[in-house]
C-alpha positions as a LaTeX table, in Angstrom:
\begin{tabular}{lrrr}
\hline
Residue & $x$ (\AA) & $y$ (\AA) & $z$ (\AA) \\
\hline
Met1 & $-11.52$ & 9.73 & 6.59 \\
Leu2 & $-12.39$ & 7.02 & 4.06 \\
Asp3 & $-16.10$ & 6.38 & 3.63 \\
Ala4 & $-17.57$ & 3.30 & 5.23 \\
Ile5 & $-18.08$ & 0.31 & 2.95 \\
Arg6 & $-21.60$ & $-0.23$ & 1.66 \\
Trp7 & $-23.11$ & $-3.71$ & 1.41 \\
Asp8 & $-24.79$ & $-4.38$ & $-1.94$ \\
Thr9 & $-25.92$ & $-8.00$ & $-2.21$ \\
Asp10 & $-26.72$ & $-7.77$ & $-5.93$ \\
Leu11 & $-23.27$ & $-6.41$ & $-6.81$ \\
Ile12 & $-21.57$ & $-9.02$ & $-4.62$ \\
Arg13 & $-23.40$ & $-11.88$ & $-6.32$ \\
Arg14 & $-22.44$ & $-10.57$ & $-9.75$ \\
Tyr15 & $-18.79$ & $-9.81$ & $-9.05$ \\
Asp16 & $-17.92$ & $-12.49$ & $-6.46$ \\
Leu17 & $-15.51$ & $-14.38$ & $-8.70$ \\
Ala18 & $-12.50$ & $-16.54$ & $-7.92$ \\
Gly19 & $-9.31$ & $-14.52$ & $-8.21$ \\
Pro20 & $-5.87$ & $-13.67$ & $-6.76$ \\
Arg21 & $-5.36$ & $-11.97$ & $-3.41$ \\
Tyr22 & $-2.63$ & $-9.79$ & $-4.99$ \\
Thr23 & $-0.01$ & $-10.12$ & $-2.29$ \\
Ser24 & 2.13 & $-9.74$ & $-5.40$ \\
Tyr25 & 1.76 & $-8.95$ & $-9.07$ \\
Pro26 & 2.46 & $-11.05$ & $-11.02$ \\
Thr27 & 1.13 & $-13.66$ & $-8.58$ \\
Ala28 & 3.02 & $-16.75$ & $-7.44$ \\
Val29 & 1.06 & $-18.82$ & $-9.98$ \\
Gln30 & 3.31 & $-17.26$ & $-12.64$ \\
Phe31 & 6.55 & $-18.40$ & $-11.00$ \\
Asp32 & 8.60 & $-20.91$ & $-12.99$ \\
Gly33 & 11.84 & $-22.86$ & $-12.68$ \\
Gln34 & 13.83 & $-20.53$ & $-14.93$ \\
Val35 & 14.72 & $-18.34$ & $-11.94$ \\
Gly36 & 17.51 & $-19.69$ & $-9.74$ \\
Thr37 & 20.22 & $-18.78$ & $-7.26$ \\
Phe38 & 22.20 & $-16.72$ & $-9.81$ \\
Asp39 & 19.22 & $-14.37$ & $-10.18$ \\
Leu40 & 18.88 & $-14.18$ & $-6.40$ \\
Phe41 & 22.55 & $-13.28$ & $-5.92$ \\
His42 & 22.25 & $-10.61$ & $-8.61$ \\
Ala43 & 19.21 & $-9.08$ & $-6.87$ \\
Leu44 & 20.94 & $-9.20$ & $-3.47$ \\
Arg45 & 23.92 & $-7.36$ & $-4.96$ \\
Asp46 & 21.61 & $-4.61$ & $-6.25$ \\
Ser47 & 19.95 & $-4.41$ & $-2.83$ \\
Arg48 & 23.37 & $-4.07$ & $-1.19$ \\
Lys49 & 24.48 & $-1.33$ & $-3.58$ \\
Ala50 & 21.29 & 0.65 & $-2.97$ \\
Leu51 & 21.47 & 0.00 & 0.80 \\
Arg52 & 17.75 & $-0.76$ & 0.81 \\
Pro53 & 16.18 & $-1.61$ & 4.20 \\
Leu54 & 15.08 & $-5.19$ & 4.75 \\
Ser55 & 12.03 & $-7.18$ & 5.79 \\
Leu56 & 12.71 & $-10.77$ & 6.87 \\
Tyr57 & 10.19 & $-13.61$ & 6.78 \\
Val58 & 11.13 & $-16.85$ & 8.56 \\
His59 & 9.02 & $-19.96$ & 7.91 \\
Val60 & 8.78 & $-22.58$ & 10.67 \\
Pro61 & 6.72 & $-25.39$ & 9.11 \\
Phe62 & 6.04 & $-27.65$ & 12.09 \\
Cys63 & 2.70 & $-28.17$ & 13.87 \\
Ala64 & 1.93 & $-30.68$ & 16.58 \\
Asn65 & $-1.70$ & $-31.02$ & 15.45 \\
Ile66 & $-3.48$ & $-30.67$ & 12.14 \\
Cys67 & $-6.24$ & $-28.11$ & 11.56 \\
Tyr68 & $-8.37$ & $-29.51$ & 8.75 \\
Tyr69 & $-8.98$ & $-26.14$ & 7.05 \\
Cys70 & $-5.29$ & $-25.22$ & 6.81 \\
Ala71 & $-3.74$ & $-24.55$ & 3.39 \\
Cys72 & $-0.30$ & $-23.50$ & 4.70 \\
Asn73 & 2.95 & $-25.32$ & 3.97 \\
Lys74 & 3.30 & $-27.38$ & 7.16 \\
Val75 & 4.64 & $-30.61$ & 8.60 \\
Ile76 & 2.48 & $-32.32$ & 11.22 \\
Thr77 & 4.57 & $-34.10$ & 13.83 \\
Lys78 & 4.68 & $-34.76$ & 17.57 \\
Asp79 & 8.46 & $-35.26$ & 17.31 \\
Arg80 & 9.99 & $-31.97$ & 18.52 \\
Gly81 & 13.40 & $-33.35$ & 17.56 \\
Arg82 & 12.63 & $-32.69$ & 13.88 \\
Ala83 & 13.16 & $-28.98$ & 14.48 \\
Gln84 & 16.90 & $-29.20$ & 15.13 \\
Pro85 & 18.06 & $-30.46$ & 11.69 \\
Tyr86 & 15.74 & $-27.91$ & 10.09 \\
Leu87 & 17.25 & $-25.11$ & 12.18 \\
Gln88 & 20.74 & $-26.18$ & 11.12 \\
Arg89 & 19.81 & $-25.78$ & 7.45 \\
Leu90 & 17.92 & $-22.56$ & 8.12 \\
Glu91 & 21.00 & $-21.08$ & 9.78 \\
Gln92 & 23.07 & $-22.10$ & 6.76 \\
Glu93 & 20.62 & $-20.27$ & 4.52 \\
Ile94 & 20.77 & $-17.19$ & 6.76 \\
Gln95 & 24.55 & $-17.13$ & 6.48 \\
Leu96 & 24.56 & $-17.71$ & 2.71 \\
Ile97 & 22.11 & $-14.84$ & 2.16 \\
Ala98 & 23.60 & $-12.40$ & 4.66 \\
Cys99 & 27.09 & $-12.50$ & 3.17 \\
His100 & 25.67 & $-10.87$ & 0.00 \\
Leu101 & 24.18 & $-7.94$ & 1.91 \\
Asp102 & 25.62 & $-4.91$ & 3.67 \\
Pro103 & 25.59 & $-4.80$ & 7.50 \\
Ala104 & 24.29 & $-1.24$ & 7.18 \\
Gln105 & 20.98 & $-2.51$ & 5.73 \\
Lys106 & 18.58 & $-2.29$ & 8.65 \\
Val107 & 15.90 & $-4.92$ & 9.23 \\
Glu108 & 12.79 & $-2.77$ & 9.70 \\
Gln109 & 10.39 & $-5.71$ & 9.71 \\
Leu110 & 10.68 & $-9.32$ & 10.89 \\
His111 & 7.96 & $-11.95$ & 10.83 \\
Phe112 & 7.97 & $-15.58$ & 12.00 \\
Gly113 & 5.21 & $-17.62$ & 10.33 \\
Gly114 & 4.32 & $-21.22$ & 9.80 \\
Gly115 & 3.24 & $-23.78$ & 10.78 \\
Thr116 & 3.53 & $-22.93$ & 14.42 \\
Pro117 & 6.69 & $-20.92$ & 15.20 \\
Thr118 & 6.36 & $-21.68$ & 18.91 \\
Phe119 & 6.70 & $-25.37$ & 18.05 \\
Leu120 & 10.38 & $-24.51$ & 18.63 \\
Ser121 & 11.66 & $-24.82$ & 22.18 \\
His122 & 12.77 & $-21.73$ & 24.11 \\
Asp123 & 16.41 & $-22.67$ & 23.51 \\
Glu124 & 15.78 & $-23.14$ & 19.79 \\
Leu125 & 14.05 & $-19.76$ & 19.54 \\
Arg126 & 17.03 & $-18.16$ & 21.30 \\
Gln127 & 19.41 & $-19.97$ & 18.96 \\
Leu128 & 17.54 & $-18.83$ & 15.83 \\
Met129 & 17.25 & $-15.20$ & 16.94 \\
Ala130 & 20.94 & $-15.15$ & 17.90 \\
Gln131 & 21.84 & $-16.30$ & 14.38 \\
Leu132 & 19.59 & $-13.65$ & 12.81 \\
Arg133 & 21.12 & $-10.90$ & 14.97 \\
Lys134 & 24.61 & $-12.11$ & 14.15 \\
Ser135 & 23.94 & $-12.14$ & 10.40 \\
Phe136 & 21.59 & $-9.17$ & 9.90 \\
Asn137 & 21.29 & $-5.65$ & 11.27 \\
Leu138 & 18.30 & $-6.18$ & 13.57 \\
Leu139 & 17.20 & $-3.09$ & 15.48 \\
Asp140 & 17.61 & $-3.24$ & 19.25 \\
Asp141 & 15.60 & $-0.13$ & 20.20 \\
Asp142 & 12.14 & $-1.72$ & 19.72 \\
Ser143 & 11.44 & 0.58 & 16.75 \\
Gly144 & 11.14 & $-2.25$ & 14.21 \\
Asp145 & 7.98 & $-4.22$ & 13.47 \\
Tyr146 & 8.97 & $-7.67$ & 14.73 \\
Ser147 & 6.01 & $-10.05$ & 14.75 \\
Ile148 & 5.31 & $-13.73$ & 15.30 \\
Glu149 & 2.30 & $-15.96$ & 14.72 \\
Ile150 & 0.98 & $-17.52$ & 17.94 \\
Asp151 & $-1.16$ & $-20.59$ & 18.54 \\
Pro152 & $-2.49$ & $-20.00$ & 22.10 \\
Arg153 & $-2.44$ & $-23.77$ & 22.66 \\
Glu154 & 1.34 & $-23.67$ & 22.15 \\
Ala155 & 2.18 & $-20.59$ & 24.22 \\
Asp156 & 2.04 & $-19.47$ & 27.86 \\
Trp157 & 3.25 & $-16.51$ & 29.93 \\
Ala158 & 6.81 & $-17.83$ & 29.91 \\
Thr159 & 6.74 & $-18.13$ & 26.11 \\
Met160 & 5.40 & $-14.60$ & 25.72 \\
Gly161 & 8.06 & $-13.28$ & 28.09 \\
Leu162 & 10.77 & $-14.99$ & 26.06 \\
Leu163 & 9.42 & $-13.59$ & 22.77 \\
Arg164 & 9.38 & $-10.07$ & 24.20 \\
Glu165 & 12.92 & $-10.53$ & 25.50 \\
Leu166 & 14.04 & $-11.68$ & 22.04 \\
Gly167 & 12.74 & $-8.47$ & 20.46 \\
Phe168 & 9.25 & $-9.35$ & 19.20 \\
Asn169 & 6.76 & $-6.54$ & 19.70 \\
Arg170 & 3.77 & $-7.71$ & 17.66 \\
Val171 & 1.78 & $-10.94$ & 17.81 \\
Ser172 & $-0.74$ & $-12.49$ & 15.44 \\
Ile173 & $-3.05$ & $-14.96$ & 17.16 \\
Gly174 & $-4.88$ & $-17.72$ & 15.34 \\
Leu175 & $-8.41$ & $-18.05$ & 16.70 \\
Gln176 & $-10.65$ & $-18.85$ & 13.68 \\
Asp177 & $-13.86$ & $-19.59$ & 15.66 \\
Leu178 & $-14.81$ & $-20.04$ & 19.32 \\
Asp179 & $-17.86$ & $-22.27$ & 18.82 \\
Pro180 & $-17.06$ & $-25.80$ & 20.15 \\
Ala181 & $-19.03$ & $-27.54$ & 17.38 \\
Val182 & $-17.09$ & $-25.65$ & 14.70 \\
Gln183 & $-13.81$ & $-26.32$ & 16.50 \\
Arg184 & $-14.52$ & $-30.07$ & 16.62 \\
Ala185 & $-15.41$ & $-30.08$ & 12.92 \\
Val186 & $-12.00$ & $-28.59$ & 12.00 \\
Asn187 & $-9.96$ & $-30.35$ & 14.74 \\
Arg188 & $-8.90$ & $-27.18$ & 16.55 \\
Leu189 & $-10.13$ & $-27.11$ & 20.14 \\
Gln190 & $-9.12$ & $-23.78$ & 21.65 \\
Ser191 & $-10.85$ & $-22.06$ & 24.53 \\
Leu192 & $-11.52$ & $-18.36$ & 24.98 \\
Glu193 & $-9.56$ & $-18.56$ & 28.25 \\
Glu194 & $-6.43$ & $-19.85$ & 26.46 \\
Thr195 & $-6.67$ & $-17.04$ & 23.95 \\
Arg196 & $-7.34$ & $-14.37$ & 26.58 \\
Ala197 & $-4.35$ & $-15.53$ & 28.65 \\
Val198 & $-1.97$ & $-14.99$ & 25.72 \\
Ile199 & $-3.47$ & $-11.56$ & 24.98 \\
Asp200 & $-3.26$ & $-10.54$ & 28.64 \\
Ala201 & 0.39 & $-11.58$ & 28.67 \\
Ala202 & 1.08 & $-9.62$ & 25.48 \\
Arg203 & $-0.49$ & $-6.48$ & 26.93 \\
Thr204 & 1.28 & $-6.82$ & 30.27 \\
Leu205 & 4.60 & $-7.34$ & 28.49 \\
Gln206 & 3.92 & $-4.26$ & 26.33 \\
Phe207 & 3.73 & $-5.86$ & 22.92 \\
Arg208 & 2.89 & $-2.98$ & 20.58 \\
Ser209 & 0.18 & $-4.64$ & 18.51 \\
Ile210 & $-2.13$ & $-7.67$ & 18.66 \\
Asn211 & $-3.79$ & $-9.20$ & 15.59 \\
Ile212 & $-6.45$ & $-11.92$ & 15.69 \\
Asp213 & $-7.26$ & $-14.20$ & 12.73 \\
Leu214 & $-10.82$ & $-15.40$ & 12.14 \\
Ile215 & $-12.18$ & $-17.60$ & 9.34 \\
Tyr216 & $-15.75$ & $-17.55$ & 8.04 \\
Gly217 & $-17.25$ & $-20.33$ & 5.95 \\
Leu218 & $-16.11$ & $-23.21$ & 8.18 \\
Pro219 & $-18.31$ & $-26.29$ & 8.78 \\
Arg220 & $-21.19$ & $-25.87$ & 11.25 \\
Gln221 & $-20.84$ & $-22.10$ & 11.24 \\
Thr222 & $-24.05$ & $-20.09$ & 11.28 \\
Pro223 & $-24.60$ & $-16.32$ & 11.27 \\
Glu224 & $-25.71$ & $-16.58$ & 14.90 \\
Asn225 & $-22.81$ & $-18.59$ & 16.33 \\
Phe226 & $-20.17$ & $-16.64$ & 14.40 \\
Ala227 & $-21.69$ & $-13.38$ & 15.65 \\
Arg228 & $-21.07$ & $-14.65$ & 19.21 \\
Thr229 & $-17.43$ & $-15.31$ & 18.33 \\
Val230 & $-17.05$ & $-11.81$ & 16.89 \\
Asp231 & $-18.60$ & $-10.29$ & 20.03 \\
Glu232 & $-16.07$ & $-12.12$ & 22.21 \\
Val233 & $-13.23$ & $-11.00$ & 19.95 \\
Ile234 & $-14.36$ & $-7.38$ & 20.11 \\
Asn235 & $-14.24$ & $-7.67$ & 23.90 \\
Leu236 & $-10.59$ & $-8.73$ & 23.58 \\
Gln237 & $-9.89$ & $-5.45$ & 21.72 \\
Pro238 & $-7.19$ & $-6.52$ & 19.25 \\
Asp239 & $-5.54$ & $-3.71$ & 17.29 \\
Arg240 & $-6.09$ & $-5.56$ & 14.02 \\
Leu241 & $-8.36$ & $-8.32$ & 12.76 \\
Ser242 & $-8.12$ & $-10.59$ & 9.74 \\
Val243 & $-11.41$ & $-12.20$ & 8.71 \\
Phe244 & $-10.53$ & $-14.77$ & 6.06 \\
Asn245 & $-12.88$ & $-16.48$ & 3.65 \\
Tyr246 & $-12.46$ & $-20.25$ & 3.92 \\
Ala247 & $-11.78$ & $-21.72$ & 0.48 \\
His248 & $-12.78$ & $-25.40$ & 0.41 \\
Leu249 & $-10.33$ & $-26.99$ & $-2.05$ \\
Pro250 & $-10.05$ & $-30.65$ & $-0.97$ \\
Glu251 & $-8.59$ & $-31.63$ & $-4.34$ \\
Arg252 & $-5.55$ & $-29.44$ & $-3.54$ \\
Phe253 & $-5.24$ & $-29.76$ & 0.24 \\
Met254 & $-5.45$ & $-33.26$ & 1.65 \\
Ser255 & $-6.38$ & $-32.21$ & 5.18 \\
Gln256 & $-9.52$ & $-30.50$ & 3.87 \\
Arg257 & $-10.83$ & $-33.89$ & 2.76 \\
Arg258 & $-11.58$ & $-34.57$ & 6.44 \\
Ile259 & $-14.14$ & $-31.76$ & 6.41 \\
Asn260 & $-17.72$ & $-32.84$ & 5.74 \\
Ser261 & $-18.76$ & $-30.59$ & 2.84 \\
Asp262 & $-22.42$ & $-31.10$ & 3.79 \\
Glu263 & $-21.72$ & $-29.15$ & 6.99 \\
Leu264 & $-20.35$ & $-26.07$ & 5.20 \\
Pro265 & $-22.55$ & $-22.97$ & 5.23 \\
Thr266 & $-24.30$ & $-22.18$ & 1.96 \\
Pro267 & $-23.08$ & $-19.24$ & $-0.17$ \\
Ala268 & $-26.06$ & $-17.21$ & 1.09 \\
Gln269 & $-25.16$ & $-18.03$ & 4.72 \\
Lys270 & $-21.54$ & $-17.05$ & 4.12 \\
Leu271 & $-22.64$ & $-13.67$ & 2.81 \\
Glu272 & $-24.90$ & $-13.23$ & 5.83 \\
Ile273 & $-21.99$ & $-14.13$ & 8.15 \\
Leu274 & $-19.69$ & $-11.63$ & 6.48 \\
Gln275 & $-22.28$ & $-8.86$ & 6.40 \\
Gly276 & $-23.02$ & $-9.33$ & 10.08 \\
Thr277 & $-19.31$ & $-9.39$ & 10.94 \\
Ile278 & $-18.65$ & $-6.15$ & 9.07 \\
Glu279 & $-21.56$ & $-4.47$ & 10.84 \\
Gln280 & $-20.35$ & $-5.67$ & 14.26 \\
Leu281 & $-16.76$ & $-4.56$ & 13.69 \\
Thr282 & $-17.75$ & $-1.20$ & 12.20 \\
Lys283 & $-20.06$ & $-0.50$ & 15.14 \\
Ala284 & $-17.17$ & $-1.37$ & 17.49 \\
Gly285 & $-14.97$ & 1.26 & 15.81 \\
Tyr286 & $-12.85$ & $-0.88$ & 13.47 \\
Arg287 & $-11.90$ & 0.49 & 10.06 \\
Tyr288 & $-12.07$ & $-1.66$ & 6.94 \\
Ile289 & $-8.54$ & $-1.61$ & 5.49 \\
Gly290 & $-9.30$ & $-3.84$ & 2.53 \\
Met291 & $-9.61$ & $-7.47$ & 1.53 \\
Asp292 & $-10.05$ & $-9.29$ & 4.87 \\
His293 & $-8.40$ & $-6.74$ & 7.15 \\
Phe294 & $-9.77$ & $-4.43$ & 9.83 \\
Ala295 & $-7.90$ & $-2.13$ & 12.23 \\
Leu296 & $-8.59$ & 0.41 & 14.92 \\
Pro297 & $-8.35$ & 4.03 & 13.67 \\
Asp298 & $-5.08$ & 4.71 & 15.52 \\
Asp299 & $-3.38$ & 1.61 & 14.12 \\
Glu300 & $-0.45$ & 2.16 & 11.75 \\
Leu301 & $-2.27$ & 0.44 & 8.86 \\
Ala302 & $-5.27$ & 2.75 & 9.18 \\
Ile303 & $-3.05$ & 5.83 & 9.43 \\
Ala304 & $-0.97$ & 4.72 & 6.41 \\
Gln305 & $-4.14$ & 4.22 & 4.39 \\
Glu306 & $-5.33$ & 7.72 & 5.30 \\
Glu307 & $-1.96$ & 9.10 & 4.20 \\
Ser308 & $-1.88$ & 6.98 & 0.98 \\
Thr309 & 1.35 & 5.25 & 2.03 \\
Leu310 & $-0.12$ & 1.79 & 2.65 \\
Gln311 & 1.41 & $-1.02$ & 0.58 \\
Arg312 & 0.91 & $-4.73$ & 0.06 \\
Asn313 & 3.35 & $-7.65$ & $-0.19$ \\
Phe314 & 3.55 & $-11.36$ & 0.61 \\
Gln315 & 2.94 & $-10.53$ & 4.28 \\
Gly316 & $-0.31$ & $-8.73$ & 3.41 \\
Tyr317 & $-0.96$ & $-5.04$ & 4.03 \\
Thr318 & 2.18 & $-3.38$ & 5.30 \\
Thr319 & 3.84 & $-0.07$ & 6.03 \\
His320 & 7.17 & $-1.59$ & 4.92 \\
Gly321 & 6.59 & $-2.21$ & 1.22 \\
His322 & 9.69 & $-0.12$ & 0.46 \\
Cys323 & 11.87 & $-2.83$ & 2.03 \\
Asp324 & 13.39 & $-5.75$ & 0.17 \\
Leu325 & 11.62 & $-8.85$ & 1.48 \\
Ile326 & 13.84 & $-11.86$ & 2.13 \\
Gly327 & 12.10 & $-15.19$ & 2.75 \\
Leu328 & 13.96 & $-17.78$ & 4.80 \\
Gly329 & 12.96 & $-21.41$ & 5.24 \\
Val330 & 11.04 & $-24.02$ & 3.28 \\
Ser331 & 8.57 & $-22.54$ & 0.74 \\
Ala332 & 9.46 & $-18.95$ & 1.76 \\
Ile333 & 9.11 & $-16.24$ & $-0.91$ \\
Ser334 & 11.42 & $-13.27$ & $-1.42$ \\
Gln335 & 10.75 & $-10.02$ & $-3.27$ \\
Ile336 & 13.98 & $-8.15$ & $-3.94$ \\
Gly337 & 13.62 & $-5.28$ & $-6.36$ \\
Asp338 & 11.96 & $-6.75$ & $-9.45$ \\
Leu339 & 12.79 & $-10.36$ & $-8.54$ \\
Tyr340 & 10.37 & $-12.79$ & $-6.93$ \\
Cys341 & 11.80 & $-16.13$ & $-5.90$ \\
Gln342 & 10.61 & $-19.03$ & $-3.78$ \\
Asn343 & 12.42 & $-21.78$ & $-1.91$ \\
Ser344 & 11.51 & $-25.43$ & $-2.46$ \\
Ser345 & 8.22 & $-26.34$ & $-0.77$ \\
Asp346 & 9.45 & $-29.86$ & $-0.02$ \\
Leu347 & 11.13 & $-30.10$ & 3.40 \\
Asn348 & 13.56 & $-32.87$ & 2.44 \\
Gln349 & 14.58 & $-31.14$ & $-0.77$ \\
Tyr350 & 15.06 & $-27.84$ & 1.08 \\
Gln351 & 17.25 & $-29.47$ & 3.72 \\
Asn352 & 19.24 & $-31.62$ & 1.28 \\
Thr353 & 20.00 & $-28.68$ & $-1.03$ \\
Leu354 & 21.33 & $-26.59$ & 1.84 \\
Ala355 & 23.28 & $-29.59$ & 3.16 \\
Ser356 & 25.32 & $-29.26$ & $-0.05$ \\
Ser357 & 25.88 & $-25.54$ & 0.68 \\
Gln358 & 23.48 & $-24.47$ & $-2.08$ \\
Leu359 & 20.47 & $-22.19$ & $-1.68$ \\
Ala360 & 17.10 & $-23.91$ & $-2.12$ \\
Thr361 & 15.68 & $-21.43$ & $-4.67$ \\
Ser362 & 13.34 & $-23.46$ & $-6.87$ \\
Arg363 & 11.25 & $-21.01$ & $-8.90$ \\
Gly364 & 10.45 & $-17.37$ & $-9.37$ \\
Leu365 & 9.94 & $-14.52$ & $-11.80$ \\
Leu366 & 11.72 & $-11.37$ & $-12.92$ \\
Cys367 & 9.26 & $-8.52$ & $-13.56$ \\
Asn368 & 9.29 & $-6.87$ & $-16.98$ \\
Ala369 & 8.23 & $-3.28$ & $-17.70$ \\
Asp370 & 4.56 & $-4.21$ & $-18.17$ \\
Asp371 & 4.59 & $-6.16$ & $-14.89$ \\
Arg372 & 6.00 & $-3.17$ & $-13.01$ \\
Leu373 & 3.35 & $-0.86$ & $-14.45$ \\
Arg374 & 0.42 & $-3.15$ & $-13.67$ \\
Arg375 & 1.87 & $-3.89$ & $-10.23$ \\
Ala376 & 1.81 & $-0.18$ & $-9.42$ \\
Val377 & $-1.79$ & 0.14 & $-10.65$ \\
Ile378 & $-3.02$ & $-2.85$ & $-8.64$ \\
Gln379 & $-1.08$ & $-1.76$ & $-5.56$ \\
Gln380 & $-2.73$ & 1.68 & $-5.62$ \\
Leu381 & $-6.23$ & 0.31 & $-6.09$ \\
Ile382 & $-6.00$ & $-2.39$ & $-3.41$ \\
Cys383 & $-4.34$ & $-0.14$ & $-0.82$ \\
Thr384 & $-5.98$ & 3.26 & $-1.28$ \\
Phe385 & $-9.15$ & 2.45 & $-3.30$ \\
Ser386 & $-8.14$ & 5.11 & $-5.83$ \\
Leu387 & $-5.81$ & 5.61 & $-8.76$ \\
Glu388 & $-4.57$ & 8.91 & $-10.17$ \\
Phe389 & $-3.68$ & 8.40 & $-13.84$ \\
Ala390 & $-1.20$ & 11.31 & $-13.82$ \\
Gln391 & 0.96 & 9.61 & $-11.17$ \\
Ile392 & 1.20 & 6.41 & $-13.24$ \\
Glu393 & 1.79 & 8.35 & $-16.46$ \\
Gln394 & 4.63 & 10.31 & $-14.88$ \\
Ala395 & 6.25 & 7.27 & $-13.25$ \\
Phe396 & 6.07 & 5.04 & $-16.35$ \\
Asn397 & 6.05 & 7.57 & $-19.21$ \\
Ile398 & 2.78 & 6.32 & $-20.73$ \\
Asp399 & $-0.63$ & 7.65 & $-21.67$ \\
Phe400 & $-2.90$ & 5.74 & $-19.29$ \\
Gln401 & $-6.03$ & 5.60 & $-21.43$ \\
Gly402 & $-3.97$ & 4.77 & $-24.49$ \\
Tyr403 & $-2.05$ & 1.97 & $-22.76$ \\
Phe404 & $-5.14$ & 0.41 & $-21.18$ \\
Gly405 & $-7.62$ & 1.34 & $-23.91$ \\
Glu406 & $-8.91$ & $-2.22$ & $-24.39$ \\
Leu407 & $-9.89$ & $-2.35$ & $-20.69$ \\
Trp408 & $-12.07$ & 0.74 & $-20.86$ \\
Pro409 & $-15.35$ & $-1.07$ & $-21.67$ \\
Gln410 & $-14.89$ & $-3.32$ & $-18.61$ \\
Leu411 & $-14.08$ & $-0.36$ & $-16.40$ \\
Gln412 & $-17.03$ & 1.58 & $-17.77$ \\
Gly413 & $-19.27$ & $-1.39$ & $-16.99$ \\
Met414 & $-18.03$ & $-1.40$ & $-13.40$ \\
Ala415 & $-18.67$ & 2.34 & $-13.22$ \\
Asp416 & $-22.21$ & 1.85 & $-14.55$ \\
Asp417 & $-22.74$ & $-0.81$ & $-11.86$ \\
Gly418 & $-21.55$ & 1.51 & $-9.11$ \\
Leu419 & $-18.34$ & $-0.36$ & $-8.15$ \\
Ile420 & $-16.10$ & 2.49 & $-9.25$ \\
Glu421 & $-16.23$ & 6.10 & $-10.35$ \\
Leu422 & $-14.37$ & 6.58 & $-13.63$ \\
Asp423 & $-13.35$ & 9.79 & $-15.39$ \\
Asn424 & $-10.42$ & 10.98 & $-17.50$ \\
Glu425 & $-8.19$ & 11.57 & $-14.47$ \\
Arg426 & $-8.78$ & 8.79 & $-11.98$ \\
Ile427 & $-10.49$ & 5.62 & $-10.80$ \\
Thr428 & $-12.16$ & 5.76 & $-7.40$ \\
Val429 & $-13.43$ & 2.55 & $-5.81$ \\
Met430 & $-16.83$ & 3.40 & $-4.36$ \\
Pro431 & $-18.07$ & 2.23 & $-0.93$ \\
Ala432 & $-20.15$ & $-0.48$ & $-2.65$ \\
Gly433 & $-17.06$ & $-1.69$ & $-4.54$ \\
Arg434 & $-14.52$ & $-1.84$ & $-1.72$ \\
Leu435 & $-15.38$ & $-5.38$ & $-0.68$ \\
Leu436 & $-14.91$ & $-6.30$ & $-4.37$ \\
Val437 & $-11.64$ & $-4.45$ & $-4.95$ \\
Arg438 & $-10.00$ & $-7.72$ & $-6.04$ \\
Ser439 & $-12.47$ & $-7.84$ & $-8.94$ \\
Val440 & $-11.44$ & $-4.32$ & $-9.97$ \\
Cys441 & $-7.75$ & $-5.29$ & $-9.80$ \\
Met442 & $-8.40$ & $-8.40$ & $-11.90$ \\
Val443 & $-9.28$ & $-6.16$ & $-14.86$ \\
Phe444 & $-5.61$ & $-5.07$ & $-14.98$ \\
Asp445 & $-4.17$ & $-8.60$ & $-14.59$ \\
Ala446 & $-2.57$ & $-9.54$ & $-17.92$ \\
Tyr447 & $-2.13$ & $-13.20$ & $-16.89$ \\
Leu448 & $-5.60$ & $-13.98$ & $-15.61$ \\
Glu449 & $-7.08$ & $-15.44$ & $-18.81$ \\
Gln450 & $-4.29$ & $-18.06$ & $-18.90$ \\
Gln451 & $-4.85$ & $-19.15$ & $-15.30$ \\
Asn452 & $-7.01$ & $-21.84$ & $-13.75$ \\
His453 & $-9.38$ & $-19.90$ & $-11.50$ \\
Gln454 & $-9.86$ & $-23.00$ & $-9.32$ \\
Arg455 & $-6.44$ & $-22.18$ & $-7.85$ \\
Phe456 & $-7.90$ & $-19.05$ & $-6.23$ \\
Ser457 & $-10.39$ & $-18.31$ & $-3.49$ \\
Arg458 & $-13.52$ & $-16.31$ & $-4.23$ \\
Val459 & $-13.46$ & $-12.57$ & $-3.70$ \\
Ile460 & $-16.09$ & $-12.79$ & $-0.90$ \\
\hline
\end{tabular}
């Protein structure tokens, strides 16, 4: 079993920098407009030839209400009629992509995100899933990981029953914070009863896994009131928990300008909130997976980490990193082999491009040999907290210390500080360094010096 993480306030203060979350390497900041639909078709052809399994991500951008903290690509509207023209274009995209793939390529993973996917009516959800099943090889034996993000204010027992009927077997529930003062400050009023009702429905309907999202660092949060939220969440017994660090970037996200920055917890309070949360979750039996993620010991993520098979992609930690990821919908990102590509983030542009029977690919990146090598290094560190040099040397035909010689002083400094253990054969991220694993990964990021760090959240 992996050692527990160790809280070291001095190390955290020194290494708590702004940096990427490494859902990919290179990160999306490196994407440019030189990648287009031709590159996507070429990658899809390679995927078809290799008969690689698939992971589908479907982005539904609509929300009926705005949450001030949200940094997602979303459209706030009370007009449910806006979904239908979007679905028409989304179905066109599905058809255009699917015809370049082989029906034998199984969809092992499916995720609906947003926005609020249940903004769609029951008929629209049926329509969309019918199109996906018609175009792709979705599994019908409940063995796939088919998940959907749920806002409990937009779902009831009937909705949960429909989702189960359509093949979803995992749910991710946005909760963020249960304190009424915090909820009012971020314009998301959501009761414990609403949340519990959705979880009870999911359990009764035999959904395989329940994830709850929390955010620390929101206005009016204190260590005491957030601890009460965590206690209530522990009582709900989700299989997984995501505890995200709120990044206040009002210059980038207009809705965040409605948050009173004077009401945000201080950096010291945020650290106290996180430390208390980790202690509560650890005492309740949750394992720290990495970054912001916790899971019960019998969860697939925890087991995969024990077995060193855990991976990471644009959907976060996953047991399906071997699949080609195909993003569908406005702003969705695909990772197919060595190609990353992203659809237009503008709803009108996305819909208009598809109206002319063209895919809405707007930017991306094709990994070179150095990217592939560093991607493998970062993936190992962030997923397993260790890196065996011999494995990298064999896979990429390099001498590790020779290739990364200029990084050795930085790595040695981290070893001297107790973040990592470093010798001639491996790097091991120590219990005191696991919360700061992003900082360790940043050492291997060849693009970081060119980037504006204000685009990233802080490590803690």
